[in-house]
Each structure stands twice: as structure tokens, then as C-alpha cells.
C-alpha positions as CSV (number, residue, x, y, z in Angstrom):
1,X,149.0,80.1,93.3
2,X,145.5,79.8,94.5
3,X,142.1,80.4,93.4
4,X,141.7,83.5,95.6
5,X,145.3,85.2,94.7
6,X,144.2,84.2,90.8
7,X,141.0,86.5,91.1
8,X,143.5,89.1,92.7
9,X,145.3,89.3,89.7
10,X,142.4,88.8,87.1
11,X,140.1,91.6,89.0
12,X,143.4,94.2,88.4
13,X,143.1,92.8,85.0
14,X,140.3,94.4,84.0
15,X,140.4,96.8,86.4
16,X,143.2,97.8,84.3
17,X,141.3,97.3,81.4
18,X,138.6,98.6,81.9
19,X,135.4,98.9,79.1
20,X,131.9,96.5,79.7
21,X,133.1,93.5,80.9
22,X,131.1,90.4,80.6
23,X,130.9,86.3,81.0
24,X,133.1,86.1,77.7
25,X,135.4,88.7,78.8
26,X,135.6,87.3,82.7
27,X,136.9,84.4,81.4
28,X,139.2,85.5,79.0
29,X,140.9,87.5,82.1
30,X,140.5,83.4,83.8
31,X,142.7,82.1,81.2
32,X,146.0,84.4,81.0
33,X,146.2,85.4,84.5
34,X,145.6,81.3,85.4
35,X,149.4,80.9,82.2
36,X,149.1,77.1,83.2
37,X,150.0,76.9,86.0
38,X,146.6,76.2,88.2
39,X,144.6,73.6,88.5
40,X,141.4,73.1,86.5
41,X,139.9,72.6,90.3
42,X,141.4,76.5,90.8
43,X,140.4,78.1,88.2
44,X,136.9,76.8,87.9
45,X,136.2,78.4,91.2
46,X,138.5,81.4,90.4
47,X,135.6,81.4,87.1
48,X,132.7,80.7,89.8
49,X,133.7,83.7,92.3
50,X,134.7,86.4,89.4
51,X,131.3,85.4,87.4
52,X,129.5,86.4,90.5
53,X,131.1,89.4,91.1
54,X,131.3,91.1,87.7
55,X,128.0,90.2,86.3
56,X,124.7,90.4,87.0
57,X,123.3,91.1,90.7
58,X,126.5,88.7,91.7
59,X,125.5,87.0,94.7
60,X,122.5,88.8,94.7
61,X,120.8,88.0,91.1
62,X,119.7,84.0,92.9
63,X,117.2,86.7,95.1
64,X,116.2,89.1,92.6
65,X,115.9,86.7,90.4
66,X,113.0,85.0,92.5
67,X,109.6,86.4,90.9
68,X,108.6,86.7,95.0
69,X,111.3,88.8,96.0
70,X,110.4,92.8,96.7
71,X,113.4,93.5,98.5
72,X,117.4,92.2,99.3
73,X,119.1,94.4,101.8
74,X,122.2,94.4,102.5
75,X,123.7,95.5,106.2
76,X,127.5,94.0,106.7
77,X,128.9,90.9,105.0
78,X,127.6,88.3,106.7
79,X,124.0,89.9,106.5
80,X,122.0,89.9,103.7
81,X,118.1,90.5,104.3
82,X,115.0,89.5,101.4
83,X,111.4,90.1,101.8
84,X,109.4,87.9,99.5
85,X,105.8,89.4,100.2
86,X,106.3,88.3,103.6
87,X,108.5,91.1,105.4
88,X,111.7,90.5,105.9
89,X,114.0,87.7,106.7
90,X,117.2,86.5,106.8
91,X,119.1,84.8,103.6
92,X,121.8,82.7,103.2
93,X,123.6,84.3,100.9
94,X,127.5,85.3,102.2
95,X,129.8,88.0,101.1
96,X,134.1,87.1,101.0
97,X,134.6,90.7,103.2
98,X,133.2,94.5,103.3
99,X,135.7,95.3,100.3
100,X,132.9,92.8,98.0
101,X,129.6,94.6,99.3
102,X,131.3,98.3,98.2
103,X,132.6,96.8,94.4
104,X,129.4,95.4,94.4
105,X,127.7,98.9,95.1
106,X,130.6,100.6,92.9
107,X,130.0,98.5,89.5
108,X,126.6,98.8,90.1
109,X,126.6,102.2,90.6
110,X,128.7,102.6,87.1
111,X,126.0,100.4,85.0
112,X,123.0,103.3,86.4
113,X,125.3,105.9,84.7
114,X,126.2,107.0,88.2
115,X,129.4,108.2,90.3
116,X,130.0,106.3,93.4
117,X,132.7,106.8,96.2
118,X,134.5,107.9,98.9
119,X,133.4,111.8,97.1
120,X,130.3,110.9,96.2
121,X,129.2,108.2,99.1
122,X,125.6,107.1,98.4
123,X,123.4,106.8,95.4
124,X,120.0,106.3,94.6
125,X,119.2,105.0,90.3
126,X,117.5,102.4,88.9
127,X,119.2,99.6,87.0
128,X,119.5,99.2,83.1
129,X,117.2,97.0,81.5
130,X,116.3,94.9,85.5
131,X,113.6,96.8,87.3
132,X,115.8,97.6,90.2
133,X,116.1,100.8,91.9
134,X,119.4,100.4,93.8
135,X,120.2,102.5,97.0
136,X,123.4,102.6,98.3
137,X,125.8,104.6,100.9
138,X,129.8,103.4,101.3
139,X,131.1,103.9,104.9
140,X,131.9,105.7,106.6
141,X,129.1,107.4,105.8
142,X,126.8,103.8,106.3
143,X,129.5,103.3,109.9
144,X,129.4,99.8,109.9
145,X,130.0,99.5,106.2
146,X,128.8,99.5,102.5
147,X,125.3,99.2,102.9
148,X,123.0,97.9,100.0
149,X,119.0,98.5,98.8
150,X,117.8,96.7,96.1
151,X,114.1,96.7,95.1
152,X,112.8,95.1,92.5
153,X,110.2,97.6,90.4
154,X,107.3,95.1,89.9
155,X,105.4,96.2,86.9
156,X,101.8,97.4,88.8
157,X,99.2,95.3,86.6
158,X,96.5,94.0,88.3
159,X,93.3,95.4,87.8
160,X,90.6,96.0,89.8
161,X,88.6,91.9,89.3
162,X,92.4,90.4,90.3
163,X,92.7,92.7,94.0
164,X,89.3,92.2,95.2
165,X,90.2,88.3,94.5
166,X,92.9,88.2,96.6
167,X,92.0,90.5,99.0
168,X,93.6,93.9,98.7
169,X,89.4,95.0,98.7
170,X,86.7,94.1,99.6
171,X,82.7,93.3,98.1
172,X,81.8,97.4,99.6
173,X,85.1,98.9,99.0
174,X,85.3,97.9,94.9
175,X,82.2,99.2,94.1
176,X,83.1,102.6,96.2
177,X,86.0,102.7,93.9
178,X,84.1,102.4,90.8
179,X,82.1,104.0,91.3
180,X,84.6,107.6,92.5
181,X,86.0,106.6,88.6
182,X,83.0,106.8,87.4
183,X,82.3,110.2,89.0
184,X,85.5,111.3,87.7
185,X,86.9,112.4,91.1
186,X,90.3,113.4,91.1
187,X,91.8,111.2,93.9
188,X,95.0,110.4,95.9
189,X,96.4,107.2,97.2
190,X,98.2,107.0,101.2
191,X,100.0,104.8,102.5
192,X,103.5,103.9,103.3
193,X,105.8,102.2,101.3
194,X,105.3,98.6,100.4
195,X,101.6,99.5,100.9
196,X,100.4,98.8,98.0
197,X,99.8,102.1,96.4
198,X,101.1,102.1,93.0
199,X,98.9,98.3,92.3
200,X,95.6,100.3,93.2
201,X,96.6,103.2,91.1
202,X,97.1,101.3,88.1
203,X,94.1,98.7,89.1
204,X,91.6,102.0,89.3
205,X,94.1,103.3,85.5
206,X,92.3,100.2,84.2
207,X,88.8,101.0,84.8
208,X,88.7,104.2,83.7
209,X,86.7,104.6,80.5
210,X,88.4,103.1,76.7
211,X,87.8,106.5,75.0
212,X,89.7,108.6,77.5
213,X,93.2,109.0,76.5
214,X,95.4,108.8,80.1
215,X,98.5,110.6,80.7
216,X,101.4,109.2,83.3
217,X,104.3,110.3,85.0
218,X,106.2,108.0,87.4
219,X,109.8,108.9,88.3
220,X,110.3,104.7,88.1
221,X,108.4,103.0,85.3
222,X,105.7,101.0,87.4
223,X,102.5,100.9,86.1
224,X,100.9,99.0,83.4
225,X,97.5,99.4,83.8
226,X,94.8,97.1,81.8
227,X,93.8,100.2,79.5
228,X,94.1,100.6,75.1
229,X,95.3,104.8,75.6
230,X,98.8,105.2,78.4
231,X,101.2,107.3,77.4
232,X,103.5,106.6,80.4
233,X,106.6,109.1,80.7
234,X,109.5,108.5,83.0
235,X,111.9,110.8,84.5
236,X,115.7,110.3,84.1
237,X,118.3,110.9,86.6
238,X,121.5,113.0,85.5
239,X,124.5,110.9,84.0
240,X,127.9,109.6,86.0
241,X,128.5,113.7,84.1
242,X,125.5,114.9,86.1
243,X,124.1,116.1,82.8
244,X,120.4,115.0,81.2
245,X,118.6,115.0,84.5
246,X,114.9,115.2,83.9
247,X,112.1,115.6,86.8
248,X,109.3,115.1,87.1
249,X,108.0,118.8,87.5
250,X,109.3,119.4,83.2
251,X,106.6,115.9,82.4
252,X,104.2,117.0,84.3
253,X,104.1,120.4,82.2
254,X,105.0,118.5,79.3
255,X,101.9,115.9,80.0
256,X,99.4,118.7,80.2
257,X,100.4,119.5,76.7
258,X,99.7,115.9,75.1
259,X,95.8,116.3,75.7
260,X,95.4,114.3,78.4
261,X,91.5,112.7,79.6
262,X,93.2,111.9,83.0
263,X,95.9,113.1,84.0
264,X,98.3,110.6,87.1
265,X,101.3,111.7,89.0
266,X,102.6,107.8,90.1
267,X,104.2,109.5,93.0
268,X,103.5,112.8,94.8
269,X,107.4,113.2,96.4
270,X,108.3,117.1,95.7
271,X,107.6,120.6,94.2
272,X,105.4,119.0,91.2
273,X,102.6,119.1,93.4
274,X,102.4,122.2,92.4
275,X,101.6,121.6,88.7
276,X,99.9,118.4,89.2
277,X,97.4,120.9,91.4
278,X,97.4,123.6,89.1
279,X,96.6,121.5,86.5
280,X,93.6,119.2,88.2
281,X,92.3,123.5,88.6
282,X,92.5,123.9,84.5
283,X,89.4,121.3,83.2
284,X,91.7,117.8,83.4
285,X,88.9,115.7,86.3
286,X,89.7,112.3,87.5
287,X,93.8,112.8,88.1
288,X,94.5,111.5,90.6
289,X,98.5,110.8,92.1
290,X,100.1,109.0,95.0
291,X,101.5,109.7,98.6
292,X,104.0,108.7,101.9
293,X,101.2,109.4,104.1
294,X,100.4,107.8,107.2
295,X,96.0,108.2,107.3
296,X,94.2,109.7,105.2
297,X,94.0,112.6,108.2
298,X,98.0,113.2,107.7
299,X,97.2,113.9,103.8
300,X,96.5,118.2,103.8
301,X,99.9,118.4,106.3
302,X,101.9,116.0,104.2
303,X,100.5,118.3,101.1
304,X,101.8,121.1,102.6
305,X,105.4,120.0,103.3
306,X,106.0,119.5,99.8
307,X,103.8,121.4,98.5
308,X,106.3,124.2,100.1
309,X,109.1,123.0,98.8
310,X,107.3,124.8,95.3
311,X,107.2,128.2,97.3
312,X,103.0,127.8,96.9
313,X,101.9,129.0,101.0
314,X,99.6,127.3,103.2
315,X,96.4,129.2,102.4
316,X,98.0,128.0,98.7
317,X,97.7,124.9,99.1
318,X,94.2,124.0,100.8
319,X,93.0,126.4,98.2
320,X,94.4,124.0,95.1
321,X,94.0,120.9,97.0
322,X,90.4,121.8,97.7
323,X,89.3,122.3,94.1
324,X,90.9,119.8,92.6
325,X,90.5,116.5,94.8
326,X,88.0,115.6,96.3
327,X,89.1,112.0,97.4
328,X,91.6,110.0,99.9
329,X,92.1,106.0,99.5
330,X,94.7,105.0,102.0
331,X,95.9,101.3,102.4
332,X,98.3,99.1,104.1
333,X,100.6,96.7,104.5
334,X,99.5,93.8,107.5
335,X,102.0,91.6,109.8
336,X,101.3,88.8,107.6
337,X,102.5,90.8,104.3
338,X,98.8,91.2,102.1
339,X,97.6,94.7,101.0
340,X,93.9,96.0,102.5
341,X,92.4,98.8,101.1
342,X,92.0,100.9,104.9
343,X,90.2,103.6,104.6
344,X,87.7,105.9,102.2
345,X,87.5,110.1,103.2
346,X,86.6,113.4,101.4
347,X,88.7,116.6,101.6
348,X,86.5,119.2,103.3
349,X,87.1,122.5,104.9
350,X,86.7,123.8,108.2
351,X,87.7,127.6,109.7
352,X,91.1,125.4,110.2
353,X,92.2,124.1,106.8
354,X,91.3,121.0,104.8
355,X,90.3,118.1,106.7
356,X,90.0,114.5,106.0
357,X,86.3,112.9,107.1
358,X,85.7,109.4,106.8
359,X,83.7,107.7,104.4
360,X,84.6,104.1,105.1
361,X,87.2,102.5,107.3
362,X,88.8,99.0,107.4
363,X,86.4,96.9,110.2
364,X,84.2,99.5,110.9
365,X,82.7,99.6,108.0
366,X,80.1,103.2,106.2
367,X,80.5,105.8,108.6
368,X,77.7,108.2,109.4
369,X,79.0,111.6,109.4
370,X,79.8,114.8,106.4
371,X,82.9,112.7,105.3
372,X,79.6,110.0,104.0
373,X,77.3,113.1,103.0
374,X,79.8,114.9,101.6
375,X,80.5,111.5,98.7
376,X,76.8,110.9,98.5
377,X,76.1,115.0,97.1
378,X,79.7,114.3,94.6
379,X,78.4,111.4,93.2
380,X,74.9,112.3,92.4
381,X,76.1,115.4,91.5
382,X,77.8,113.5,88.3
383,X,76.0,111.1,87.2
384,X,77.0,108.7,89.8
385,X,74.5,106.3,92.0
386,X,76.2,106.3,95.9
387,X,77.1,102.6,96.6
388,X,75.0,102.5,99.2
């Protein structure tokens, strides 16, 4: 019996046995199926193949263990990509065939308590105990075969001084951000995927006075601010039976009952925007959150779309947002992979609704228009000297 044949027989044995699959269980199955009629070399080869397939993230495990890895993407058995902070590059990892990619995706989904099969061909889940977010789509929905995406959710633990040293914020931005937090101005951080929104948010929470209680709500656990009094609430997806889900909107409501001095929502992505704005309009100053948007100018439109999911009209959203949020921060990811604070703006009412008035922009510096004058007034009103 060759190593591939032995691997197939062991797969069948493990599938029929059920239960948790560990390295010891795989080794026992290999010994049982070999029965002394397979060479030691073939047994070792089969054991290595099966341990990779049934434990951890399989052949992707070494990539995920690299502390610099942010994303691992599989688009075909021979097409694996990795991002270590400098953009996507092709990895040396290869899968045997399409079936092996599909098996890995299904096993990871099962480990996360989710279903992934022909009846439910896609999944988005957090792998337990690993800080890795899984997204997978099976064929034929993924036309070229199983598509697997793994994102490592590194805890956002940098403080603002570290971000200043790394160049994420310059000296001007550093002074401005500290003034915004000190004045208890509510803010939203916008940007694209992996642009550094959560990292900046965590750093700014660390600037909150230590005698204030911060309650944060997240879809996935990422915020690790350097602050002594933070209560972190994390949403929970449904289990394999579809029960037990806890969504962000429910957690925002619970957070309001926990006496927060500042309420933080890790990412505003749905109907919870209505509850967040309601909370920030009931005396919870200095709150914050992140939102996906292309620029500060696009944030009002993005918030309109999210509020519509909660049944809030455009006029109501603009009224609530204007009263709840004063400052917008925008971050970008440069071509070299570095994250940068790119713009600061304030929300201003106009006849047509809310607009983002620029205060400061990367490469241009301070603006001389309404935005800077408005922020000047907001800071002075709260006893904070503007940093210009």
C-alpha cells in the first residue's frame, strides 16, 4: 500500500469515527490502517500529510504563525497568497487538489461551530482560540473552486506614542488627536479594510483619563487599549444549529446599562448605528467607533445607508449624527503597507444635510476654512487649547 492509499483509508476511518481529531488520534489511525504492511517511510509520509490536513490550519499553519502575517488567501490548490504588511505575495504552499482545500475549509468551519456544505456554501466565522477570522466559499458558488480567506486579528495594542514613532501620525496629528480626546469630542474613524482603523482607535482609548470607565463593543476581539478600566463586550455568531447568536446591536444596549463614561463600538456596520447615536445623544460624550468609508466626505452617506437598516430616515440620521459626533478621522494604507492618518474633519450642518469640513490633511497641513474654525470653537468651549 502506498502513502496516498494509506491516507485515503485513514481519512475514511477518521470520518466514520467522528469526535475530536488530534495529532494522537491521527497517529493511532495511521498505525491501525498500516497493519505492518506499509514501509516506515510511507507511514511517516502519511502521518505528516494527515497531521497537516487534520490539525491546525493544515499547510497554511506556518504562514499564520508568522507574527507579520495579516492575511492568507487560497484561490486554487496551487495559488496561495500571503500579506505580511507589504501587500500580497505568492506563497510556496501548495495543496494536493481542490478536494484538499475544500476539506480544510469545512474542517475549520466545523471547529468554529459553523456549517459549510452544498446547502450552506459560504461561512464567516472566528476560529476559537486562534485570533483568526475565517471566510470560505465552496464551488460552484466560487466558480474556480473553494476560496479560503484567513485574517489574523492581531490585538490592537499600540499606544499613541508608538504610532507617532512608527509614522502613523506626525507631530501635528499627535497633538490634534490628544486634544480631541481631552475635549471629550465624539469621533468616528473611517478607512478601508486593514487601513489601521482599529489600531488608531485602541491608541486613542489609551489616552482617555484613567479615572473614566470605557465600555467597548466589538464584532471580533481586537481592541486591547492601554487603559486600566475597560470592559470589552464581543459579539457571538450562531452555533451549528443556528442558535445562540449575540449581535452588536444587543451589546450596545447592554453597554448602556454598565455605566460607561465612554462608549466605543469597534466597527459600525449595521443597524446598531441607531443605538450608538441614541446613546451618544444621552450624555455619553467622547464616544467613538470605526466605519468603512473612502474618505471623511463619504461618511455621512455611509451612515445613511447603515441607519436605513435600522429603519432610521435620512433626516433623522443627519439630526442624530450632527448632535452625537463632532470629529471624523480618516486613515489610509500606503502602497508600502504603512498606515497613515490622512485627514481630520468636522461635521457641519448645511441646507442639504451634513457635510465633512476639512481641518487637516496629510501633505497639505491645516486648512483655513470652516472646519478649522469649527474645531477651534469646539475645543475652546470645552477648555482645551487648540494645537495650532
